[in-house]
C-alpha positions in Angstrom: -62.1 -19.7 22.3 -60.5 -20.8 19.1 -59.0 -17.5 17.8 -58.2 -16.5 21.1 -55.9 -19.6 21.8 -54.6 -18.8 17.9 -54.1 -15.6 18.9 -51.8 -16.9 22.0 -50.3 -19.1 19.8 -48.8 -16.6 17.1 -47.8 -14.3 20.1 -45.6 -17.1 21.7 -43.9 -17.5 18.7 -43.0 -14.0 18.2 -41.7 -13.0 21.3 -40.0 -17.1 21.3 -38.1 -15.4 17.5 -37.3 -12.0 19.2 -35.8 -13.8 22.0 -33.6 -15.8 19.8 -33.1 -12.8 17.7 -31.5 -10.9 20.6 -28.6 -13.4 20.9 -28.0 -13.9 16.9 -24.4 -13.3 16.2 -24.9 -10.6 13.6 -28.5 -9.1 14.6 -27.0 -9.0 18.4 -24.0 -7.3 17.3 -20.8 -8.3 18.8 -21.4 -6.7 22.0 -20.8 -8.7 25.5 -24.3 -10.4 25.5 -24.0 -11.4 22.0 -23.0 -15.4 21.3 -19.4 -16.2 20.7 -18.2 -15.0 16.9 -15.5 -16.7 15.3 -13.9 -14.7 12.7 -11.5 -15.3 10.0 -8.6 -13.6 8.2 -6.1 -14.2 5.4 -3.0 -12.0 6.0 1.0 -12.1 5.9 4.1 -10.8 7.3 4.1 -8.1 9.9 0.2 -7.5 9.3 -0.4 -10.5 11.3 0.7 -9.2 14.2 -1.2 -5.8 13.8 -4.7 -7.3 13.0 -3.9 -9.4 16.4 -3.0 -6.3 18.7 -6.2 -4.9 17.1 -8.3 -8.2 18.2 -7.3 -8.1 21.5 -8.5 -4.6 21.9 -11.3 -5.0 20.4 -11.8 -7.5 22.9 -12.2 -5.6 25.6 -15.3 -4.1 24.3 -16.5 -7.5 22.6 -15.2 -10.7 24.7 -17.5 -12.6 22.4 -15.9 -11.9 19.1 -12.9 -14.1 18.6 -10.0 -13.6 15.7 -8.3 -16.1 13.8 -5.8 -15.1 11.7 -3.9 -17.6 8.4 -0.5 -16.4 8.4 0.3 -17.2 4.8 2.3 -16.1 2.0 1.3 -13.1 0.3 0.6 -14.7 -3.3 -0.9 -17.7 -1.5 -3.4 -15.5 -0.6 -4.5 -14.0 -3.9 -4.4 -17.3 -4.8 -7.0 -18.7 -2.6 -9.2 -15.6 -3.1 -9.5 -16.2 -6.4 -10.1 -19.8 -6.3 -12.7 -19.2 -3.5 -14.4 -16.0 -5.5 -14.4 -18.2 -8.9 -16.4 -20.9 -6.7 -19.0 -18.5 -5.5 -17.1 -17.7 -2.1 -16.3 -21.2 -1.1 -13.8 -21.4 1.9 -13.0 -17.7 1.6 -12.6 -16.1 5.2 -14.4 -13.2 6.8 -11.4 -10.6 6.3 -8.3 -10.4 4.0 -5.5 -8.3 3.6 -5.2 -7.3 0.0 -2.8 -5.0 -1.7 -3.9 -1.1 -3.3 -2.9 -2.3 -6.6 -5.4 -5.4 -6.7 -8.0 -4.1 -5.1 -10.3 -2.8 -8.1 -9.3 -5.7 -10.2 -10.7 -7.9 -8.2 -14.2 -5.7 -7.7 -14.3 -5.9 -11.2 -14.2 -9.4 -12.0 -16.1 -10.0 -9.5 -18.8 -7.7 -8.7 -20.5 -9.4 -5.8 -17.2 -10.9 -4.4 -17.1 -8.7 -1.9 -19.2 -6.2 0.6 -20.6 -2.9 -0.3 -18.5 -1.2 2.3 -20.7 2.4 1.5 -24.1 0.2 2.1 -22.9 0.0 5.6 -21.7 3.5 6.3 -17.7 3.7 5.7 -18.4 6.8 3.8 -18.6 9.0 7.0 -14.9 8.0 7.2 -14.1 8.9 3.9 -12.4 12.6 5.4 -10.2 10.9 7.6 -8.3 8.8 4.9 -6.2 11.0 1.9 -7.5 11.2 -1.4 -5.9 8.6 -3.1 -6.5 6.2 -0.9 -9.9 6.1 -1.2 -9.5 6.3 -4.4 -7.8 3.2 -4.4 -10.0 1.6 -2.0 -13.2 2.1 -3.7 -15.2 1.6 -7.4 -17.8 3.7 -8.8 -17.7 6.0 -5.7 -18.6 2.5 -3.7 -15.9 1.8 -1.3 -15.1 -1.8 -1.1 -12.1 -1.9 0.8 -11.3 -0.4 4.1 -7.6 1.6 3.6 -5.0 0.7 5.9 -1.1 0.9 5.5 0.3 3.4 3.0 3.6 3.9 1.1 4.9 7.5 1.0 7.8 7.9 -1.1 11.1 9.0 0.2 15.2 8.6 -0.1 16.8 6.6 3.0 19.9 7.5 2.7 23.2 6.5 4.9 24.4 10.2 6.8 27.8 8.8 7.3 28.3 8.7 3.7 27.0 11.7 2.4 29.0 13.5 4.9 32.0 11.9 3.7 31.4 13.2 0.4 30.5 16.5 1.9 26.8 16.5 0.1 24.0 18.0 2.4 20.8 16.5 1.4 18.8 19.4 2.3 20.4 21.0 -0.3 18.8 18.3 -2.7 15.3 19.7 -4.5 15.3 17.9 -8.0 16.6 15.1 -9.5 19.1 16.8 -11.6 20.9 18.1 -8.3 20.7 14.7 -6.8 22.2 13.0 -10.1 25.5 16.2 -9.4 24.9 14.9 -6.0 25.5 11.2 -7.0 28.8 11.8 -8.7 30.5 13.4 -6.1 29.5 10.8 -3.5 30.7 8.1 -5.9 33.7 10.3 -6.2 34.6 10.7 -3.0 33.5 7.3 -1.6 33.0 4.9 -4.6 29.5 4.3 -3.2 26.5 3.9 -6.1 23.8 6.6 -6.0 21.0 3.7 -5.2 20.2 0.3 -6.2 17.9 -1.3 -8.1 17.1 -4.6 -10.4 17.8 -2.9 -13.3 16.1 -5.8 -15.5 13.3 -7.4 -13.8 11.9 -4.4 -11.4 10.9 -0.8 -11.9 10.0 0.9 -8.3 11.9 3.9 -9.1 10.4 4.4 -12.5 7.0 4.0 -10.7 7.5 6.4 -8.1 8.6 9.1 -10.4 5.4 8.2 -12.7 3.1 8.8 -9.6 5.3 12.2 -9.3 4.7 13.2 -12.2 0.7 12.0 -11.8 1.1 9.5 -14.8 1.1 5.9 -14.6 0.7 2.7 -16.7 -3.3 3.5 -17.1 -5.1 7.1 -17.4 -8.3 7.7 -15.4 -10.4 6.1 -17.9 -7.9 2.9 -18.4 -6.4 4.3 -21.4 -2.3 3.3 -21.8 -0.3 5.8 -20.6 3.2 4.6 -21.3 3.6 7.5 -24.1 3.0 10.2 -22.0 5.9 13.0 -22.4 5.8 12.9 -18.6 6.6 8.8 -18.8 9.3 9.6 -20.7 10.7 12.5 -19.0 10.4 10.1 -15.9 12.4 7.3 -17.9 15.1 9.7 -19.2 15.8 11.0 -15.8 16.2 7.2 -14.4 18.7 6.4 -17.7 20.7 9.6 -16.7 21.5 7.4 -13.1 22.8 4.7 -15.2 25.2 6.4 -17.9 26.9 8.2 -15.1 27.0 4.4 -14.0 25.2 5.9 -10.7 23.1 2.7 -10.2 24.0 -0.6 -8.5 22.0 -3.1 -10.8 20.9 -5.8 -7.8 19.2 -9.5 -8.3 15.4 -8.6 -6.6 14.2 -8.1 -2.9 17.6 -9.6 -1.8 20.1 -7.3 -3.4 18.7 -4.6 -2.6 19.0 -5.7 0.9 22.1 -6.5 0.7 23.0 -3.4 0.0 21.2 -1.9 2.7 23.4 -3.8 4.6 26.6 -3.6 3.4 26.8 -0.1 2.6 27.5 -0.1 -1.1 24.7 2.2 -1.8 24.1 5.8 -0.8 20.3 5.9 -0.8 17.4 3.7 -1.4 14.2 4.6 -3.0 11.2 3.3 -1.7 8.3 3.6 0.4 7.9 4.1 4.3 7.4 1.1 4.9 11.1 0.4 4.4 12.0 1.6 7.4 11.2 -1.9 9.2 13.8 -3.6 6.8 16.1 -1.5 7.6 15.9 -1.6 11.5 15.7 -5.0 11.1 18.5 -5.9 8.8 20.8 -3.8 9.1 20.5 -2.9 12.9 24.6 -2.6 13.0 24.2 0.6 11.4 22.1 2.4 14.0 22.3 6.8 13.8 23.6 5.9 10.2 20.5 7.0 8.2 18.4 9.5 7.9 15.4 10.3 5.4 14.3 13.0 3.2 11.7 13.5 0.1 12.1 11.9 -3.2 13.4 14.9 -5.4 10.9 16.6 -7.5 11.2 17.0 -11.7 11.7 21.1 -11.2 12.1 23.5 -8.7 8.7 23.5 -6.6 7.8 20.5 -8.4 5.9 17.5 -6.7 8.0 15.7 -4.3 4.5 13.2 -3.1 4.7 9.8 -4.2 3.7 6.3 -3.3 4.6 3.0 -3.7 3.1 -0.1 -1.9 0.2 -0.3 0.5 -3.1 -2.3 1.4 -6.7 -2.3 2.1 -8.8 -4.4 4.1 -11.6 -6.4 2.1 -15.4 -8.6 3.6 -15.9 -11.5 1.3 -19.8 -11.0 0.3 -19.5 -14.9 1.3 -19.1 -14.5 4.9 -21.4 -15.9 7.5 -20.4 -13.1 10.5 -20.2 -10.1 7.5 -21.8 -7.7 10.0 -19.3 -8.0 13.0 -16.3 -8.2 10.7 -17.4 -5.1 9.6 -18.0 -4.2 13.3 -14.5 -5.1 14.3 -12.4 -3.9 10.7 -14.2 -0.5 11.2 -12.7 -0.1 14.8 -9.1 -1.7 13.2 -9.5 1.2 10.3 -10.5 4.2 12.2 -8.7 3.8 15.6 -6.2 6.6 16.6 -4.7 3.8 19.0 -4.4 0.9 16.2 -3.0 2.8 13.6 -0.3 4.1 16.0 0.4 0.1 17.3 0.4 -0.8 13.4 3.5 1.8 12.7 5.2 1.9 16.4 5.7 -2.0 16.5 5.3 -3.2 13.1 6.4 -0.5 11.0 3.5 0.1 9.1 2.7 3.7 7.9 -1.1 4.7 8.6 -3.5 6.0 5.7 -5.6 7.0 9.0 -5.0 11.1 8.7 -6.4 11.8 12.4 -3.0 10.2 13.9 -0.7 12.5 12.4 -0.8 15.2 15.2 -0.3 12.7 17.3 3.3 12.8 19.5 4.9 9.5 17.6 4.8 11.7 14.3 7.1 14.4 15.9 9.4 11.8 17.6 13.2 11.8 17.6 13.6 8.3 15.9 17.3 7.3 17.1 17.9 4.6 14.7 17.6 7.4 11.9 19.6 10.2 14.0 17.2 11.3 15.8 15.1 12.7 12.6 11.5 12.4 12.6 11.0 10.9 9.9 7.6 9.9 10.3 6.8 13.6 9.8 8.2 13.7 6.5 6.1 10.7 5.8 3.0 12.5 7.0 3.6 16.1 5.6 3.1 14.4 1.6 -0.2 12.4 2.1 -2.6 15.0 0.9 -0.8 15.5 -2.1 0.1 12.1 -3.6 -1.5 11.8 -7.0 -3.5 8.8 -7.7 -1.8 6.1 -9.7 -5.2 4.0 -11.8 -3.7 0.5 -11.9 -6.8 -1.2 -13.1 -7.5 -4.7 -13.5 -4.6 -5.1 -15.9 -1.9 -3.6 -13.2 -0.2 -6.7 -14.0 0.6 -7.0 -17.2 1.2 -3.0 -17.0 4.0 -3.3 -14.9 5.5 -6.4 -17.1 5.5 -4.0 -20.1 6.8 -1.2 -18.1 9.8 -3.4 -17.1 10.5 -4.7 -20.2 10.7 -1.1 -22.0 13.4 -0.1 -18.8 15.3 -3.4 -19.7 15.1 -1.8 -23.4 16.3 1.6 -22.4 18.9 -0.2 -19.8 20.1 -1.9 -22.9 20.5 0.7 -25.3 17.1 1.2 -26.9 15.5 4.4 -28.0 13.3 5.5 -24.4 10.8 7.0 -26.6 10.7 3.7 -28.8 11.0 1.2 -26.1 8.5 3.1 -24.6 5.8 3.0 -27.5 6.9 -0.7 -27.9 5.7 -1.6 -24.4 2.5 0.6 -24.8 1.7 -1.4 -28.2 2.5 -5.2 -26.8 0.5 -3.8 -23.5 -2.4 -2.7 -26.0 -2.3 -6.1 -28.0 -2.8 -8.2 -24.5 -5.2 -6.1 -22.8 -7.4 -4.8 -26.0 -7.2 -0.9 -24.3 -6.5 2.1 -26.2 -2.7 3.7 -26.4 -3.2 7.9 -25.8 -1.9 9.6 -28.5 0.5 12.7 -28.0 
């Protein structure tokens, strides 16, 4: 009798445990039968709207999942993220937006800080993203981030200015040809070829490096600013300055001002600048177009990337499984990614959407051009930029080299000196050529 009672007691405990398990917010999944799961996310700017829109669609099949997005400044996100990771995950959200140039640095600095997405099965989606985005979202073969928006490069140009100068953008294939076109435009209209904060930022140099398949660091982390291709890129940029074709501006606000007042003929930037143009320069509808970045030689690579971000899940999340389910839906849903592009100007990394009608649609603001197709066509050809966890220092030294060059220093010497300083600051080896 005592054995029977013991058996019944154990059986009742198992039944009770199974019943509780069925209602658990992670074990029970995010379906309608589960308890309410409240996810939190950190993001900024238009990414917040895209995330909210995705959450509404996710709730159609998962009504028990709620998402609260904390909209904060980009740098505030990183400050709080770094503080939380250093404290073992205290105070972190379930989901966080991280720019691609910071992903590997975070994972290297906090190897147990983020959910290993490959262990959750995300590898099955790898073929849906371009190779460079997969490399930026992973470390040692494992995904730690889900690719989101990208910044394929392009030349946003003023149709009216080009037409007044008699320049056909379709005939511009190389940087040398663009240099000559810039001279023609300047002579005919008085307008500079492009804007640049010459002494404080280097976005055009970065895109040029990326085109050429080099960057501040190489694949194994050595400093590569002395690469002959880096010298070539800086020489090309300096040629525009020598011809007085660069309008020196003050940071981001200066770029936007140039966009509004028509003082530049082109703006070399990532696809995401589309949103800024239509928002800040609404009076110029129909006056804009896009062509690919010029190559360094005829038939050379014109594909590049500037910017882009991905989503990460802190290991400390109490709802990691549900967060993964939601972000997997967000990252691999064609409908969601098209909403992010069409409503928020965020160019998708998800290649399955490139065959949709949205990419062949004529964009009226850009003179009826199929601008999204221009960007989509280059995604598979973008080389990977190896940022490393010392990217911010590399950026600082590259900008110093650029400033030195614009101030008259020999290009090779300026890059060598920056590479030496970068080595002193990071302990990394400098490649020799």
